[in-house]
PATOR-304356 format. One record per residue: x, z, y of N, C-alpha, C in turn; residue number from 1. Coordinates in Angstrom, 2 decimals. Each point is the difference from the previous one (the first is absolute). Layout:
{nu = X | nw = Z | nv = Y | cau = X | caw = Z | cav = Y | cu = X | cw = Z | cv = Y | nupa = NUM}
...
END
This chain:
{nu = 38.65 | nw = 24.48 | nv = -0.29 | cau = -1.31 | caw = -0.59 | cav = -0.19 | cu = -0.16 | cw = -1.17 | cv = 0.98 | nupa = 1}
{nu = -0.41 | nw = -1.13 | nv = -0.49 | cau = -0.20 | caw = -1.16 | cav = 0.88 | cu = -1.43 | cw = 0.03 | cv = 0.55 | nupa = 2}
{nu = -0.13 | nw = -0.48 | nv = 1.23 | cau = -1.33 | caw = -0.02 | cav = 0.60 | cu = -0.76 | cw = -1.25 | cv = -0.44 | nupa = 3}
{nu = -1.30 | nw = 0.13 | nv = -0.06 | cau = -0.85 | caw = -1.13 | cav = -0.41 | cu = -0.24 | cw = -0.91 | cv = 1.20 | nupa = 4}
{nu = -0.21 | nw = -1.27 | nv = -0.28 | cau = -0.31 | caw = -0.93 | cav = 1.10 | cu = -1.37 | cw = 0.31 | cv = 0.61 | nupa = 5}
{nu = -0.24 | nw = -0.54 | nv = 1.16 | cau = -1.29 | caw = 0.17 | cav = 0.69 | cu = -0.98 | cw = -1.02 | cv = -0.58 | nupa = 6}
{nu = -0.80 | nw = 0.43 | nv = -0.95 | cau = -0.90 | caw = -0.90 | cav = -0.72 | cu = -1.05 | cw = -0.64 | cv = 0.91 | nupa = 7}
{nu = -0.45 | nw = 0.74 | nv = 0.99 | cau = -1.07 | caw = -0.51 | cav = 0.87 | cu = 0.48 | cw = -1.16 | cv = 0.87 | nupa = 8}
{nu = 1.28 | nw = -0.12 | nv = 0.21 | cau = 0.50 | caw = -1.10 | cav = 0.83 | cu = 0.35 | cw = -1.24 | cv = -0.83 | nupa = 9}
{nu = -0.05 | nw = 0.12 | nv = -1.31 | cau = 0.30 | caw = -1.14 | cav = -0.89 | cu = -1.20 | cw = -0.94 | cv = -0.10 | nupa = 10}
{nu = 0.31 | nw = -1.28 | nv = -0.20 | cau = -1.07 | caw = -0.94 | cav = -0.32 | cu = -0.44 | cw = 0.25 | cv = -1.43 | nupa = 11}
{nu = -1.12 | nw = -0.60 | nv = -0.36 | cau = -0.50 | caw = 0.16 | cav = -1.36 | cu = 1.04 | cw = -0.51 | cv = -1.02 | nupa = 12}
{nu = 0.63 | nw = -1.14 | nv = 0.29 | cau = 1.00 | caw = -0.55 | cav = -0.92 | cu = 1.24 | cw = 0.87 | cv = -0.10 | nupa = 13}
{nu = 0.44 | nw = 0.55 | nv = 1.13 | cau = 1.16 | caw = 0.91 | cav = -0.03 | cu = -0.31 | cw = 1.25 | cv = -0.81 | nupa = 14}
{nu = -1.18 | nw = 0.55 | nv = 0.21 | cau = -0.40 | caw = 1.20 | cav = -0.72 | cu = -0.12 | cw = -0.30 | cv = -1.49 | nupa = 15}
{nu = -0.56 | nw = -1.12 | nv = -0.34 | cau = -0.12 | caw = -0.39 | cav = -1.42 | cu = 1.38 | cw = -0.12 | cv = -0.64 | nupa = 16}
{nu = 0.93 | nw = -0.63 | nv = 0.68 | cau = 1.37 | caw = -0.14 | cav = -0.52 | cu = 0.64 | cw = 1.37 | cv = -0.20 | nupa = 17}
{nu = -0.21 | nw = 0.88 | nv = 0.96 | cau = 0.56 | caw = 1.36 | cav = -0.11 | cu = -0.57 | cw = 0.71 | cv = -1.22 | nupa = 18}
{nu = -1.30 | nw = -0.11 | nv = -0.19 | cau = -0.66 | caw = 0.67 | cav = -1.13 | cu = 0.52 | cw = -0.55 | cv = -1.33 | nupa = 19}
{nu = 0.20 | nw = -1.30 | nv = -0.07 | cau = 0.51 | caw = -0.59 | cav = -1.25 | cu = 1.42 | cw = 0.49 | cv = -0.33 | nupa = 20}
{nu = 0.78 | nw = 0.31 | nv = 1.04 | cau = 1.36 | caw = 0.51 | cav = -0.21 | cu = 0.03 | cw = 1.50 | cv = -0.21 | nupa = 21}
{nu = -1.02 | nw = 0.70 | nv = 0.50 | cau = -0.06 | caw = 1.46 | cav = -0.06 | cu = -1.34 | cw = 0.42 | cv = -0.62 | nupa = 22}
{nu = -0.17 | nw = -0.33 | nv = -1.24 | cau = -1.28 | caw = 0.19 | cav = -0.67 | cu = -0.43 | cw = 1.46 | cv = -0.12 | nupa = 23}
{nu = 0.90 | nw = 0.93 | nv = 0.19 | cau = -0.35 | caw = 1.42 | cav = -0.11 | cu = -0.37 | cw = 0.62 | cv = 1.36 | nupa = 24}
{nu = -0.02 | nw = -0.78 | nv = 1.05 | cau = -0.31 | caw = 0.50 | cav = 1.35 | cu = -1.52 | cw = -0.03 | cv = 0.21 | nupa = 25}
{nu = -0.62 | nw = 1.14 | nv = -0.27 | cau = -1.45 | caw = 0.10 | cav = 0.13 | cu = -0.48 | cw = -0.12 | cv = 1.44 | nupa = 26}
{nu = 0.79 | nw = 0.49 | nv = 0.94 | cau = -0.40 | caw = -0.09 | cav = 1.42 | cu = -0.14 | cw = -1.45 | cv = 0.45 | nupa = 27}
{nu = 0.97 | nw = -0.82 | nv = -0.37 | cau = -0.04 | caw = -1.42 | cav = 0.36 | cu = -1.20 | cw = -0.67 | cv = -0.65 | nupa = 28}
{nu = -0.26 | nw = 0.34 | nv = -1.25 | cau = -1.13 | caw = -0.59 | cav = -0.71 | cu = -1.32 | cw = 0.37 | cv = 0.67 | nupa = 29}
{nu = -0.15 | nw = 1.25 | nv = 0.42 | cau = -1.22 | caw = 0.44 | cav = 0.68 | cu = -0.21 | cw = -0.76 | cv = 1.31 | nupa = 30}
{nu = 1.05 | nw = -0.17 | nv = 0.76 | cau = -0.10 | caw = -0.74 | cav = 1.27 | cu = -0.43 | cw = -1.43 | cv = -0.28 | nupa = 31}
{nu = 0.59 | nw = -0.60 | nv = -1.03 | cau = -0.34 | caw = -1.39 | cav = -0.35 | cu = -1.48 | cw = -0.11 | cv = -0.39 | nupa = 32}
{nu = -0.47 | nw = 0.90 | nv = -0.84 | cau = -1.40 | caw = -0.04 | cav = -0.44 | cu = -0.94 | cw = 0.27 | cv = 1.16 | nupa = 33}
{nu = 0.32 | nw = 0.97 | nv = 0.85 | cau = -0.84 | caw = 0.27 | cav = 1.17 | cu = -0.09 | cw = -1.22 | cv = 0.91 | nupa = 34}
{nu = 1.12 | nw = -0.65 | nv = 0.21 | cau = 0.01 | caw = -1.18 | cav = 0.85 | cu = -0.79 | cw = -1.14 | cv = -0.65 | nupa = 35}
{nu = 0.14 | nw = -0.15 | nv = -1.29 | cau = -0.70 | caw = -1.07 | cav = -0.73 | cu = -1.51 | cw = 0.20 | cv = 0.10 | nupa = 36}
{nu = -0.45 | nw = 1.23 | nv = -0.15 | cau = -1.43 | caw = 0.30 | cav = 0.05 | cu = -0.57 | cw = -0.15 | cv = 1.41 | nupa = 37}
{nu = 0.79 | nw = 0.31 | nv = 1.01 | cau = -0.54 | caw = 0.07 | cav = 1.36 | cu = 0.11 | cw = -1.29 | cv = 0.78 | nupa = 38}
{nu = 0.75 | nw = -0.97 | nv = -0.47 | cau = 0.15 | caw = -1.24 | cav = 0.75 | cu = -1.33 | cw = -0.75 | cv = 0.06 | nupa = 39}
{nu = -0.14 | nw = -0.77 | nv = 1.04 | cau = -1.23 | caw = -0.77 | cav = 0.22 | cu = -0.14 | cw = -1.08 | cv = -1.07 | nupa = 40}
{nu = -0.82 | nw = 0.28 | nv = -0.97 | cau = -0.24 | caw = -0.96 | cav = -1.08 | cu = -1.36 | cw = -0.64 | cv = 0.21 | nupa = 41}
{nu = 0.01 | nw = -1.23 | nv = 0.43 | cau = -1.26 | caw = -0.71 | cav = 0.23 | cu = -0.51 | cw = -0.57 | cv = -1.31 | nupa = 42}
{nu = -1.29 | nw = 0.08 | nv = -0.18 | cau = -0.65 | caw = -0.58 | cav = -1.18 | cu = -0.93 | cw = -1.09 | cv = 0.51 | nupa = 43}
{nu = 0.18 | nw = -1.18 | nv = -0.53 | cau = -0.81 | caw = -1.14 | cav = 0.41 | cu = -1.03 | cw = -0.31 | cv = -1.07 | nupa = 44}
{nu = -1.19 | nw = -0.40 | nv = 0.40 | cau = -1.01 | caw = -0.36 | cav = -1.01 | cu = 0.42 | cw = -1.27 | cv = -0.72 | nupa = 45}
{nu = -0.45 | nw = -0.13 | nv = -1.21 | cau = 0.29 | caw = -1.19 | cav = -0.79 | cu = -0.63 | cw = -1.23 | cv = 0.66 | nupa = 46}
{nu = 0.68 | nw = -1.13 | nv = -0.04 | cau = -0.58 | caw = -1.21 | cav = 0.59 | cu = -1.29 | cw = -0.38 | cv = -0.72 | nupa = 47}
{nu = -0.97 | nw = -0.42 | nv = 0.79 | cau = -1.30 | caw = -0.37 | cav = -0.54 | cu = -0.19 | cw = -1.51 | cv = -0.07 | nupa = 48}
{nu = 0.89 | nw = -0.73 | nv = 0.68 | cau = -0.12 | caw = -1.46 | cav = 0.01 | cu = 1.37 | cw = -0.63 | cv = 0.24 | nupa = 49}
{nu = 0.04 | nw = -1.32 | nv = -0.12 | cau = 1.22 | caw = -0.74 | cav = 0.29 | cu = 0.38 | cw = 0.19 | cv = 1.46 | nupa = 50}
{nu = -0.99 | nw = 0.09 | nv = 0.86 | cau = 0.26 | caw = 0.20 | cav = 1.44 | cu = 0.76 | cw = 1.31 | cv = 0.24 | nupa = 51}
{nu = -0.35 | nw = 1.04 | nv = -0.75 | cau = 0.70 | caw = 1.28 | cav = 0.14 | cu = 1.48 | cw = -0.13 | cv = -0.33 | nupa = 52}
{nu = 0.33 | nw = -0.87 | nv = -0.90 | cau = 1.40 | caw = -0.16 | cav = -0.41 | cu = 0.87 | cw = -0.63 | cv = 1.08 | nupa = 53}
{nu = -0.62 | nw = -0.62 | nv = 0.97 | cau = 0.79 | caw = -0.62 | cav = 1.08 | cu = 0.81 | cw = 1.04 | cv = 0.78 | nupa = 54}
{nu = -0.48 | nw = 1.23 | nv = 0.06 | cau = 0.71 | caw = 1.05 | cav = 0.72 | cu = 1.09 | cw = 0.67 | cv = -0.83 | nupa = 55}
{nu = 0.05 | nw = -0.27 | nv = -1.27 | cau = 0.94 | caw = 0.70 | cav = -0.89 | cu = 1.46 | cw = -0.15 | cv = 0.42 | nupa = 56}
{nu = 0.50 | nw = -1.20 | nv = 0.30 | cau = 1.41 | caw = -0.10 | cav = 0.36 | cu = 0.40 | cw = 0.87 | cv = 1.20 | nupa = 57}
{nu = -0.87 | nw = 0.08 | nv = 0.99 | cau = 0.30 | caw = 0.83 | cav = 1.18 | cu = -0.03 | cw = 1.49 | cv = -0.36 | nupa = 58}
{nu = -0.97 | nw = 0.42 | nv = -0.80 | cau = -0.06 | caw = 1.40 | cav = -0.43 | cu = 1.23 | cw = 0.37 | cv = -0.82 | nupa = 59}
{nu = 0.42 | nw = -0.89 | nv = -0.87 | cau = 1.18 | caw = 0.25 | cav = -0.82 | cu = 1.26 | cw = 0.10 | cv = 0.87 | nupa = 60}
{nu = 0.13 | nw = -0.88 | nv = 0.98 | cau = 1.15 | caw = 0.04 | cav = 0.90 | cu = 0.05 | cw = 1.32 | cv = 0.77 | nupa = 61}
{nu = -1.15 | nw = 0.46 | nv = 0.51 | cau = -0.06 | caw = 1.25 | cav = 0.72 | cu = 0.39 | cw = 1.18 | cv = -0.89 | nupa = 62}
{nu = -0.50 | nw = -0.02 | nv = -1.22 | cau = 0.32 | caw = 1.06 | cav = -0.95 | cu = 1.50 | cw = 0.05 | cv = -0.29 | nupa = 63}
{nu = 0.59 | nw = -1.14 | nv = -0.26 | cau = 1.43 | caw = -0.06 | cav = -0.30 | cu = 0.84 | cw = 0.43 | cv = 1.20 | nupa = 64}
{nu = -0.42 | nw = -0.33 | nv = 1.19 | cau = 0.71 | caw = 0.41 | cav = 1.21 | cu = -0.04 | cw = 1.51 | cv = 0.16 | nupa = 65}
{nu = -1.15 | nw = 0.62 | nv = -0.23 | cau = -0.12 | caw = 1.46 | cav = 0.09 | cu = 0.90 | cw = 0.68 | cv = -1.03 | nupa = 66}
{nu = 0.07 | nw = -0.55 | nv = -1.20 | cau = 0.87 | caw = 0.59 | cav = -1.03 | cu = 1.47 | cw = -0.10 | cv = 0.36 | nupa = 67}
{nu = 0.39 | nw = -1.09 | nv = 0.63 | cau = 1.41 | caw = -0.16 | cav = 0.41 | cu = 0.36 | cw = 1.03 | cv = 1.07 | nupa = 68}
{nu = -0.95 | nw = 0.35 | nv = 0.85 | cau = 0.26 | caw = 0.95 | cav = 1.07 | cu = 0.00 | cw = 1.44 | cv = -0.49 | nupa = 69}
{nu = -0.62 | nw = 0.25 | nv = -1.14 | cau = -0.10 | caw = 1.37 | cav = -0.52 | cu = 1.32 | cw = 0.51 | cv = -0.53 | nupa = 70}
END
């Protein structure tokens, strides 16, 4: 019997790749879903004016950086 990898130490992308290759591994899928639900997901209000849109590029950059680190 082969041992399973340590799912908690994997990044989100590593875990996703593992799940795609091992679609019958329910334990890995549960860890992935738990992590997806529990990560800090910020919700920003919709822009109300053109002035509000000035901050969009910075917010988008921060969001993309957090996703790369996950």
